[in-house]
Phi, psi and omega in degrees: 000136181276159179283154177291155183298329180285336183284350178284144184298311181208145178292139181264120178246074185244015180292158182294324179293320179296316179298318179295318178299314181295322177297314179297317181296320179292325181288333179294331179085200185275140179296141181303327179295323179292319178297319179297315179295325180290334183270351180294140179292144178287142179283114185249015183290149181266004182297319180295318180297317179299318180295316179297320178294321178298316179296319180296319179295320179295321177295321180294322179294320182292326180281326188277000000 
């Protein structure tokens, strides 16, 4: 008796079409949108931290 499809450890994607697709996809490299997002400067502003602290202080006053 064969095992149920769910009982297999991992699906095997070893077909020749799959391999060709993966080879082409790897050769294309990273999508330009991903590169653009990676180069954007990180937001380092303290405004969010100040707002969270203000909210936390107001909550502490309401509880205390």
